[in-house]
N, C-alpha and C positions, 0 to 999 in steps of 0.2 A: 341283727345287726352287724355282728361280722363277717357274714355270707354276704353283703349288701357294699359291706369296706374291701373284701377282697375279690368282689365280682368290680368294682371299681378302680381297683388297682390293675388286675386285668386289665383291664381297660385303657387307660391309659399308659402299662409298658406297650401293649398293643401297636397300639397309636403313635408312641415316640419311634417303635424298632421300624415301624411301614414308613416312615417321613424320614428315617437315617439316610439311606440310600439314594434317596431325593437331594437330600442338601450335600451328600459329600461329592454328588456328583457333578455340583456346582461352583464346590469349592475350590475347586483351581483355579477355574477361568477366573471366579471373583477375581482370585487375591493377583492372578496374572494383570487383568482389567484395573484394579485399583493400585498395582505398582506402578503401571503405564501412565495411568492420571497423574500421581503423583511425581513421578516423573516428569510428566510436561509442564506438573505444576510449577514443580524449582525451575526448572530451565527456562519458563516466562520470569521468572526471580528474578533467578541474575540476569538477564538479557536486557531486564529494565532498562537499567543506568544507560547500556549500551544503545540498545534503540532511543530513548531519549537525547544524545548526547548524538547520535547520527543525524536525528532529524534537525536538530539545532545546527548542525553543520553544513548538514544540507539548504535549510535555510539561508543561512547565513555565505558562502560560500557557491552555490549550485545556482542561487534566484538571478546574480550579475549575471554570471556565465549565460542560464538562458536568453537574458535581455539579450545582451551581445550577439547570441546566437541568432536570434528572429531578427537584428535588427542589421547583420550581415543578409539574411535571407531577403530581407525588403529592399536592401540597399540593391544586390544583384537583379533582382526584377524588375528596379526602376530603372537603373543602369540599362540592361536589354531595352526598355521600352524608353529612352532617349535617343538612344542611338538609334535602334526602330524610327524615330520621328525625323530622327538628323538625316537622315539617310534616304529615305523617301522622298520623290521628287513631290509629293504633296504636302511634305512636312509643315504644319503647321508652329512657324516662331509665336503665334501669341499664344498656345495652347501650353507653350515650357513657361512661360512667364507667371501663366496663371496657375500651375503648378508648384510655383516658389507658395504660397499661402500650404498646399496640398502638403508640402515635407515636414513642415512643423505641426500638422494633423496625423502625419504616418509616424513622425517619430512620439509622440503622444499615443499613438496604438499599438506601436511595436513593445514599449514601452509597460504599456499595461498587459498585454500579448505577455510578455517573462516574465513579470510578474506573478501571473495566474499560472504559467507552465512549470515554474520553479517552484511553486508553493503544491504545486498537483506532486511534481518531484520527489521533493520533499517530503510529501508524507507517505511517497511511498517506501521512503527511507527504513519504516518499521515495519516493513519484512524482510525487507534484506538491505539491513546497514552498509556504509560504507560503499554502496555498489555506486558504478559510474550511471546509473540512470538515475540516480539520487543527486548528483551532483548534476545533471544535465548533460552530461558526457556522450549520451551515445547516439 
């Protein structure tokens, strides 16, 4: 009985010694990875209120800016089209009259386009809080 017990004890000691260097070699890397993960977790947790405030502020302030920028772009395009129509010898005045209802449709479409762009830019504020792009200023 004593010989079997001593044999099992010797085998257990041999197994624990053979696996110890493998654990010791990875121990430093695991500690570094664990510390980096903990640091990233703490950073993300601390930035949560800032990111939430950035998205909210971007939705409130950036969306109207995006709407106005889209409207300004469309007005410029429309002004060029009207000046081309009026300066052409074959320009058509009826086409200008028909375009008046088109202006109302343009206003609705640019409003919707600005809402979409402003919302997309505001959601981009999660990664880059309070950036120019999140307020539709780029």
